[in-house]
C-alpha positions in Angstrom: 35.4 -111.5 -9.0 33.4 -109.0 -10.2 32.3 -108.8 -14.3 34.0 -106.3 -15.3 37.2 -108.0 -13.6 36.1 -110.9 -15.3 35.9 -109.2 -19.3 39.5 -107.3 -18.6 40.7 -111.2 -17.5 39.3 -112.0 -21.1 41.0 -109.5 -22.8 44.4 -109.9 -20.5 44.4 -113.8 -21.9 43.7 -111.9 -25.5 46.7 -110.3 -25.6 48.9 -113.2 -25.2 46.9 -114.8 -28.3 48.1 -111.6 -30.1 51.3 -112.0 -29.4 51.2 -115.5 -30.3 49.9 -114.3 -33.7 52.9 -111.6 -34.1 55.2 -114.7 -33.7 53.2 -116.3 -36.6 53.6 -113.5 -38.5 57.3 -113.3 -37.7 57.7 -116.8 -39.1 55.8 -116.4 -42.3 58.1 -113.3 -42.8 54.7 -110.8 -42.4 57.3 -108.1 -41.2 54.3 -105.3 -41.5 52.1 -107.3 -39.7 53.9 -108.8 -36.7 55.0 -105.0 -36.2 51.5 -104.1 -36.0 50.4 -106.8 -33.7 53.5 -106.3 -30.8 52.3 -102.7 -30.8 48.8 -103.8 -29.8 49.7 -106.4 -27.6 51.5 -103.2 -25.7 48.6 -101.1 -26.4 46.0 -104.2 -25.0 48.2 -104.2 -21.8 48.5 -100.7 -20.8 44.6 -100.6 -21.2 43.9 -103.4 -19.1 46.2 -102.3 -16.1 45.5 -98.3 -16.6 41.5 -99.7 -16.5 41.8 -102.0 -13.4 43.5 -99.1 -11.4 41.3 -96.2 -12.6 37.9 -97.3 -13.0 37.3 -98.4 -9.2 38.2 -95.1 -7.9 36.0 -93.0 -10.6 33.0 -95.7 -9.3 33.5 -94.9 -5.6 32.8 -91.1 -6.8 32.4 -89.3 -3.2 33.5 -92.1 -0.8 35.2 -91.2 2.5 38.9 -92.1 2.4 38.7 -95.2 4.2 36.6 -96.7 1.3 38.7 -95.1 -1.4 41.8 -97.0 0.1 39.9 -100.1 0.0 38.9 -99.6 -3.7 43.0 -98.5 -4.4 43.9 -101.9 -2.9 41.3 -104.6 -4.7 41.7 -102.3 -7.5 46.3 -103.4 -7.4 45.2 -107.2 -6.2 43.1 -107.1 -9.5 46.1 -106.2 -11.4 48.2 -108.9 -9.9 45.7 -111.6 -10.9 43.9 -110.4 -13.6 46.7 -107.9 -15.8 49.7 -110.3 -14.8 49.5 -112.2 -18.3 48.8 -108.6 -20.4 52.0 -107.3 -18.8 54.1 -110.3 -19.7 52.6 -110.2 -22.9 53.7 -106.9 -23.4 57.4 -107.4 -22.2 57.3 -110.2 -24.7 56.3 -108.5 -27.7 59.0 -106.9 -27.6 61.0 -109.8 -29.5 58.9 -110.0 -32.7 58.5 -106.2 -32.8 62.4 -105.6 -32.5 62.6 -108.6 -35.2 60.3 -107.3 -37.6 61.3 -103.6 -37.3 65.1 -105.0 -38.0 63.8 -106.5 -40.6 61.6 -103.6 -42.3 64.4 -101.4 -41.8 66.7 -103.8 -43.8 64.5 -103.8 -46.7 63.9 -100.1 -47.2 67.8 -99.4 -47.9 
């Protein structure tokens, strides 16, 4: 695994930590913080997946089509291995986001 993929792997697992922080913020009734953290989890998840797919293609430059296909397949493999925790955290962040948004709207009324 390259240094780039390793760093994205750490960021991917960091998104799980941010998700847990959003859940704790919901438990402490800090609705705005929970809302902000839930949004951050989604942005991190999309960023990790996007970077894993896009960056190897950009680094290829003017490589021949077979080399580009190889880099694309490696990028997809890295997404499956390193980006899965970020995607799962993004999907699970819907719960604290919905609760926080519901509570904030109820408080505004």
